[in-house]
Every structure is written in structure tokens, then in C-alpha cells.
N, C-alpha and C positions, 0 to 999 in steps of 0.2 A: 795653347800645346802649351807644356813647361818643357822646357830644354834641359838634356844636364850641363852643369852641376844639378842636383834637385836639391833645392831646401828638407832640411835636415827635421827632425820631430818640433825640437827645441824651438828651429825658426817659423814650421806653421801655428807652432802656440803662442808665440808670438803677434804672428801675424791673426791670427783668432780676434788674443785681445784686442790688439789695438783697433781691429775692426769695430767690436765688443767697447771697447771706451769709447769710439769716437762716436755710435747710435747714440751709448745714455747720453755725450753731449749737446744732440738737436734734440735729445729729447723722446726717441723713438720706440724704448724698451723702458715702458713707465716697470715696478716690481719686477718682477718675475718675468713679464712679455718679451719674446722676443725667441730667435735660434738661431744656431745657423752653423754650417756642417760642410765639411770637403773632402770631395770623393778624389784621388791620386792611385794612378797605377803602377807606382817603384816602391820597393821596402823597405819597408820603417823599421828600425828597433825600436818596439814595445813596451817589453818587458823591464829596464831599469826603472820606469814613471810606470808602467801601466800593468798592477804581477798579480790580479785577481782576473783570470778569463773562465770566462762561463761560453754554452751555447746557447743561442735565444733565436727564435725563428723570425722570421722579418716578419713586418705587415701584409705586404705583399710581396711576388717574384719578381726576383729582380737576377735575371741570369743574365741581362746587359752588363752587371757588374760581377759575374764571379770573377773572385781573386782582387778585388780592388778593396784597397784599402778608405777610412772612412772615421773622418777625425768627426762628434757631432757633441754636444750641450747639449750636459744633462738639464732634465729637466725639474723647475721651479727653480733656476739658478739666476742670476742676475747676470745679464751680457756683461754690464761693466769690473765683474771680479774675474772674471777671463783672464785679464792682463795680470791682477797680480794672484793667485790662487788655481793657475790652469791644470794640473791634477786635479782640483776637488768639482773642475764645473767640466771637464771632456774626458768623454767617452771616447775609443776607438774600435775598430769594428773591422774585420776580414770579411767579406761575403765569403760561401764558401760556393764547392765545384758547384751544387745544386740553384741556386740563386734563390735556395730557403729561405736559409739557414745563414747565420754569422757566428764567426768567432767573438765574442765582449771584451775590450779589454779595459778594466779600471781601477784606477788607483787606492791603492787600502786608508785615503782620506778623501775617496767621494766624497763629496754632498750632496749627492740625490739614490734614490732608489732604482729607477726607471730612465729612459733617456728623453729625450722633451717628443712630451704628445703629438706632434707634426710633422714626427719625423716620414713618415709615408709619404707627405705633400716632397720632403725631401729627396725620395729613395725613386721620385720616380720621376723625376725631374734631370737626380743624375741622370738615372740610365734612360729616358728621354736626352737631354745633350749626350754624353756620353756616345750614345749607338749616333748619335743626326749628325756627330761632328771629328770620331775617332780622335777626340782627345783625350789624355794621360792624365787631365786636370779638369773640375769641375767644384766653384765655389756657389751656394747658395743662403743666402741671408734674409730673414725671413724676421721684418719689425715693423710696429707700427709710429709710423711720423706723421704728426697731431696734425699739420695741416692737408697732404693729402688725404688721408681716410680722413677729415674734416670734411674735406669739398665733396666725395659720395654720398654724405650726406643730404646732399640736395640733386632735385629729381634731371638737375638735365647736368652735369657732370657724370650721372653713370649711362653717360653717349659717349663711347667712342671717340669720335669722332669731338666733338663738342668738350670733351676734357682735350683732347691732343691739341685744338688751333686754342686754347686759352692758355694753355702751361708752354704749349714750345714755342708761345710766340715773347719769353720773355727770357732776357741774354742770352749774345748769339751763342754761349757753348752752352746751352742746351738742348738747339736745332743739329749740333755737331757732335756732340756727344750720344744724346739717344734720337738719330735719325731716323729708328724706324716704328719711336711715339715708344709710349706708353700703353703697352695692355689691358683689359678691365676684365673683371667677371664682375657679375650682377650675385648681389651678397647668399652664399654658401653658409651651412652652421660651421664653423672651426674645425678639421681634423676628418669632415665626412668624407666619402668618398667624393660624390660632386662636388667638391673644391678641388680637389685632386684633380678631376679629372679635367677643369674644366684649366689652371689653373698651369697644368702638365702642359697641357695642347697652346697653351699662349705664347709657355715660353721657349717655343723652338722657333719662335717667330719677335716674341721681341726680350729684351734685357732684363726689362724692368715688368713687375703687370704686381695691379693693385688688387685687389680685394676689397669690393666692397662696402661700406662699412665694418671696417678691420683692419687693413693692415696694407704692405706691400709683400714680393718677392722678388728677390735679385740677384741673378745667376751672371758669372763669368766663366770662362774659361781658359782667364789670362793671369787673375792673381786676386786674392782676397780684396786687396783696395780697390781694382779697381772696381768688383761691386758696390762695394763701401760705398766709394764715391761718384757712383751712378743712381742710389736713393740720396744726397746729398743733392746732384745735380736738380734733380724729379721735385724732392720735399723746395728746395730754394726759390723753382720755379712754381709750387702747389701755396709758398707764403705769400710770392706777388701775387697771387691771384686773389689769396684772401684779405692781401692790406689793399686791394685793387676794390673791391667786391667792399667794403668797409670803408672806403672811401665814397661812396657812389657812382665807380665803377669811370674815374674820369679820367685813367691812366688810360692809353691808347697801346703801349705795348709795341714789339717792335709789327711793320706795316708789309703785307705780304711779300711787296719786291723788297723789300728789308731785310727778309728771311729768306729770299731766293739769290737774292745775292748772294748772299752771306755762303749759304748754300752751296754756290758756283764755286767762289776763292777757295772755297774747302773744300770741292767733288764732294758733295757731301747727297745722294740721293735720298730725296724724303715724300713723300708722294700726302704732305697735308696741305702745302700752300702752292 
């Protein structure tokens, strides 16, 4: 939930740009891979930056988001370019009262024909999170962090309990920031209904979800930076795990007792250790 005074459009574009730049710095958005969207419940002045207005059909019904505004990355755009040319790479949508259509605002400088092809996943995630939390704000980031993605090509890491007990043992900050663990879907075709359903369901109980053999999705009702940080914490843990595999698994990580001591000190509830 965001309290007044609310961020304006310029603030939000800066936040999204910073997130896109950071995801590029950790090699999580090769080429035009990755997408970001922000959903908010206060009015923005859109017309100065986004002059073109058209009515579009949503990829799926979203009655829970009626009247809300979404800022979304365009298809085929690099996340690293948002900070330099935000209006070239972003669109704004106001969901109509029918929950089936939206007014789409784009710039005369836009560099895309359509918004991200995975908007159906973003839309479903926002609808579920807004409905569940009553928040006036939610951010969704989808990228391809290399170490998290790579591990899901190894069979045992496609078991959610195994994945979490091996990733949450690296760095005390990991269990503190992701106490519920990392959600995991099995492979589904990108953009498919099956992927949307599986990923959205897990985001009700997890801040970070891995799409096996694909990438991750992170969500936060607090800030764009919080979602960015969550991906960094998870990717750092996966990097440690990768290094340990490369060294013949000679590292032991934090012991069960050490993890429990951390959780006791920081009042963290978890169920993996």
C-alpha cells in the first residue's frame, strides 16, 4: 500500500527505468527479454507524455482492476533503455469499468506496436494481488536471471522443497527477505493459459516465483525497488548454489541451526528449516 503524497508519472517512470537498468546489470534481460508493469489506484496526468489514446481489448477479464492505471513495457523493447527513453518504451492503460477493455495511452515516440506479449500474466497477477491485499499499488517484474533459470534445468531443483532448502542456506539476508521461500512452476509454454494460472496462484503466497526453464516473476505492493531487490536476493542465492556445484559441493552453507537462529533473532517465520 502506498500512502499520500503519491508518486507522479515522472517518479514512476524513473523507478521503472532504474529497475530495468538493474536487471540488465545482473544479465537478467538479454536482448528484449523481460517486462515490467506497475498497477496503481490514483490518477496520473498522462496526456503530456502519452498523446495517443486508443481502446484495446484486454487479454483476459480483470474486473478487480476497473478504474486502475497500469504502466507497462512495450513488446520488443530493452529494459535497459527505459531509463533513457521512457516514453519510447512504456505505455499507460486505464482499465475500463467493464474490466474487459482499457484506454491505452502511448507516446508519439513509442517504439513498439503492442505492449509485452506476457501482459496476460501481469494482468492476472495484479488482479489477484490487488484483490487479496486491498492495496492501491502492485508491481510485477518478469526477467531471466541466469543462475536461477539454469538451476531449473537440473531435475532435483525442479522440486520446490529441494530448491528452497538449497538456496535459502546462502547469506543470512535471503531467509530474512524471502521467508516464505521461492515458488516454482514446472515448465509451461510462455504466454500460455497454463503458465498464467500456475504463476498467479503461487504469487498469492510467494513474492518470487520461478518459471522452470524460463525465468522469474517477482511482485511487491510496496515499491518497484522492493521487487527488484527480491530478484537480486534470489539470484545471488542461486549464484552461490551454482558456485558450490562447480566446486564439487564442498560448501555447506548455513546450517539448519544457524538459519533458525537468524529467524529467531529477526522474528522471521519460515517452514523450510
